[in-house]
C-alpha positions as CSV (number, residue, x, y, z in Angstrom):
1,X,139.2,93.6,128.2
2,X,140.5,92.8,124.7
3,X,142.4,95.0,122.3
4,X,140.5,96.4,119.3
5,X,140.3,94.3,116.1
6,X,143.4,94.4,114.0
7,X,141.4,95.5,111.0
8,X,140.0,98.6,112.7
9,X,140.4,101.6,110.4
10,X,143.0,104.1,111.6
11,X,140.4,106.9,111.7
12,X,138.2,104.8,114.1
13,X,141.1,103.4,116.2
14,X,142.1,106.7,117.9
15,X,138.5,107.3,118.9
16,X,138.2,103.8,120.4
17,X,141.4,104.4,122.5
18,X,140.2,107.8,123.6
19,X,136.8,106.4,124.8
20,X,138.4,103.5,126.6
21,X,140.9,105.7,128.4
22,X,138.1,108.1,129.4
23,X,135.9,105.4,130.7
24,X,138.6,103.5,132.5
25,X,140.1,106.6,134.1
26,X,136.9,107.3,135.9
27,X,137.0,103.9,137.7
28,X,139.0,103.1,140.8
29,X,140.9,100.3,139.2
30,X,143.4,98.1,141.0
31,X,144.6,96.9,137.6
32,X,143.7,96.0,134.0
33,X,143.7,92.6,132.3
34,X,144.2,92.6,128.5
35,X,143.4,89.3,126.9
36,X,144.9,87.7,123.9
37,X,142.1,86.3,121.8
38,X,142.4,82.9,120.1
39,X,140.1,81.3,117.5
40,X,139.6,78.0,119.5
41,X,137.7,76.5,116.5
42,X,139.8,73.3,116.7
43,X,138.8,72.8,120.4
44,X,135.1,72.1,119.7
45,X,133.1,70.6,116.7
46,X,130.2,73.0,117.1
47,X,130.3,76.1,114.9
48,X,131.6,79.3,116.4
49,X,128.6,81.7,117.1
50,X,130.7,84.7,116.1
51,X,133.4,84.8,113.4
52,X,137.0,85.0,114.7
53,X,138.5,88.4,114.0
54,X,142.2,88.9,115.1
55,X,142.9,91.7,117.5
56,X,145.8,94.1,117.8
57,X,148.8,92.7,119.8
58,X,147.6,93.0,123.4
59,X,150.9,94.0,124.8
60,X,151.3,96.9,122.3
61,X,147.8,98.0,123.2
62,X,148.2,97.8,126.9
63,X,151.6,99.4,127.3
64,X,151.6,101.8,124.3
65,X,148.1,102.9,123.4
66,X,146.9,102.7,127.1
67,X,150.2,104.0,128.5
68,X,148.3,107.0,130.1
69,X,146.4,104.6,132.2
70,X,148.9,104.2,135.1
71,X,147.6,101.0,136.8
72,X,149.3,97.6,136.8
73,X,148.4,95.7,133.6
74,X,148.2,92.0,133.3
75,X,148.7,91.0,129.6
76,X,148.0,87.6,128.1
77,X,150.5,86.1,125.7
78,X,149.9,83.0,123.5
79,X,153.2,81.1,123.6
80,X,152.0,78.6,121.0
81,X,152.7,81.3,118.4
82,X,156.3,81.6,119.7
83,X,159.4,79.8,118.8
84,X,162.1,79.5,121.5
85,X,164.0,82.3,119.8
86,X,161.1,84.8,119.5
87,X,160.1,84.1,123.1
88,X,163.6,84.6,124.5
89,X,163.8,87.9,122.5
90,X,160.5,89.0,124.0
91,X,161.8,88.1,127.5
92,X,165.0,90.2,126.8
93,X,162.8,93.1,125.8
94,X,160.9,92.7,129.1
95,X,164.1,92.8,131.0
96,X,165.1,96.1,129.3
97,X,162.0,97.9,130.6
98,X,162.0,99.4,134.0
99,X,158.2,98.9,134.5
100,X,157.1,95.9,136.5
101,X,155.4,93.4,134.1
102,X,152.6,90.9,134.8
103,X,151.8,88.3,132.2
104,X,149.6,85.3,131.8
105,X,151.1,82.8,129.4
106,X,148.6,80.8,127.4
107,X,149.1,77.6,125.5
108,X,147.3,76.1,122.5
109,X,143.5,75.8,122.9
110,X,143.7,72.0,122.0
111,X,146.1,69.2,121.4
112,X,145.5,69.3,117.7
113,X,146.2,73.0,117.5
114,X,149.5,72.7,119.4
115,X,152.4,74.5,117.7
116,X,155.3,76.5,118.9
117,X,156.2,76.6,122.5
118,X,154.5,74.5,125.2
119,X,153.7,76.2,128.5
120,X,156.3,74.1,130.3
121,X,159.0,75.3,128.0
122,X,157.8,78.9,128.2
123,X,157.8,78.8,132.0
124,X,161.3,77.4,132.0
125,X,162.6,80.1,129.7
126,X,160.9,82.8,131.8
127,X,162.6,81.5,134.9
128,X,166.0,81.5,133.2
129,X,165.8,84.7,131.2
130,X,163.4,87.0,133.0
131,X,163.2,86.0,136.7
132,X,161.5,89.3,137.7
133,X,158.6,88.8,135.3
134,X,155.5,88.1,137.4
135,X,153.9,85.1,135.8
136,X,150.2,84.2,136.1
137,X,148.2,81.2,135.0
138,X,144.6,80.3,134.1
139,X,142.2,78.3,136.4
140,X,139.1,76.7,135.0
141,X,136.5,75.5,137.4
142,X,134.5,73.6,134.7
143,X,137.5,71.5,134.1
144,X,137.7,70.7,137.9
145,X,134.0,69.6,137.8
146,X,134.9,67.0,135.1
147,X,138.4,65.8,136.3
148,X,138.6,66.9,140.0
149,X,142.3,67.9,139.4
150,X,142.3,71.6,138.5
151,X,143.7,72.4,142.0
152,X,146.7,70.1,141.2
153,X,147.2,72.1,138.0
154,X,147.3,75.3,140.0
155,X,149.9,73.7,142.4
156,X,152.0,72.4,139.5
157,X,152.0,75.8,137.7
158,X,152.9,77.5,141.0
159,X,155.9,75.2,141.1
160,X,156.8,76.4,137.6
161,X,156.8,80.0,138.6
162,X,153.1,81.2,138.5
163,X,152.4,83.8,141.2
164,X,148.7,84.4,140.6
165,X,145.8,82.9,138.7
166,X,142.9,84.3,136.7
167,X,139.7,82.1,136.4
168,X,137.5,81.6,133.5
169,X,134.3,83.6,133.9
170,X,132.3,82.4,136.9
171,X,128.6,81.5,136.5
172,X,128.7,78.1,138.2
173,X,129.2,79.0,141.8
174,X,129.3,75.4,143.0
175,X,132.2,74.4,140.6
176,X,134.2,77.4,141.6
177,X,133.7,76.8,145.3
178,X,134.7,73.2,144.9
179,X,137.9,74.1,143.1
180,X,138.8,76.7,145.7
181,X,138.0,74.3,148.6
182,X,140.1,71.5,147.2
183,X,143.0,74.0,146.7
184,X,142.6,75.3,150.2
185,X,142.5,71.8,151.8
186,X,145.7,70.7,150.1
187,X,147.5,73.9,151.2
188,X,146.2,73.4,154.7
189,X,147.6,69.9,154.8
190,X,151.0,71.1,153.5
191,X,151.1,74.1,155.8
192,X,151.4,76.5,152.8
193,X,149.8,79.8,152.0
194,X,147.7,80.4,148.9
195,X,148.6,82.7,146.1
196,X,146.1,85.2,144.7
197,X,143.3,83.8,142.5
198,X,141.4,86.5,140.6
199,X,137.8,85.5,139.9
200,X,136.4,86.7,136.6
201,X,132.8,88.0,136.4
202,X,131.5,88.9,133.0
203,X,128.1,90.4,132.1
204,X,126.0,88.7,129.4
205,X,123.6,90.9,127.5
206,X,122.0,88.7,124.8
207,X,121.2,85.1,124.0
208,X,123.8,85.1,121.2
209,X,126.5,86.1,123.6
210,X,125.2,83.5,126.1
211,X,125.6,80.9,123.3
212,X,129.1,82.1,122.6
213,X,130.1,81.9,126.2
214,X,128.8,78.3,126.4
215,X,130.8,77.6,123.2
216,X,133.9,78.8,125.1
217,X,133.2,76.2,127.8
218,X,131.6,78.3,130.5
219,X,128.8,76.5,132.4
220,X,125.6,78.2,133.4
221,X,123.0,77.1,136.0
222,X,119.7,76.2,134.3
């Protein structure tokens, strides 16, 4: 899920939180993932099907507004918006809290949009300043279809401290199975055990949303 839009009026916001808590509390959840939404307009030349509207800070939403939902929460953080100083301060704040934290660090959506910290620098800082923070990474099967190297990215990020991965939404079963198979074969040859990979499944209710998901880079069988 994503946090509500940052521009949501205060009188509507409390109602949104209450409805989400009510719906989520009725489910037998193992955990909750709260995404950090980026514009990504610089990643692709085609126009964005929906306008980009910034959301509330996902960590604030997950751990403050949804605090009554007592399940593990995986919160995305865009490190390309951080400086080394702001990221280390955030890590120090994580250390001061007694609750176990899970986070997926996300870099810039494209080379041209790269600012702030790189993922490599962020992983290094996390290992140094918050070794108990449980880091996750992103796995994209579509990228594996093009380059055949997404499993090596998983292995490299595992070496940098990632302890689980979350995939992009799965619609192309073949690409996803190819990625997982290549990952499994390398681990078999090394005699190593896999780390958890969470597969994302997302409903699509309209042609416009389908166009948006394609714009995001998700591949769909014909």
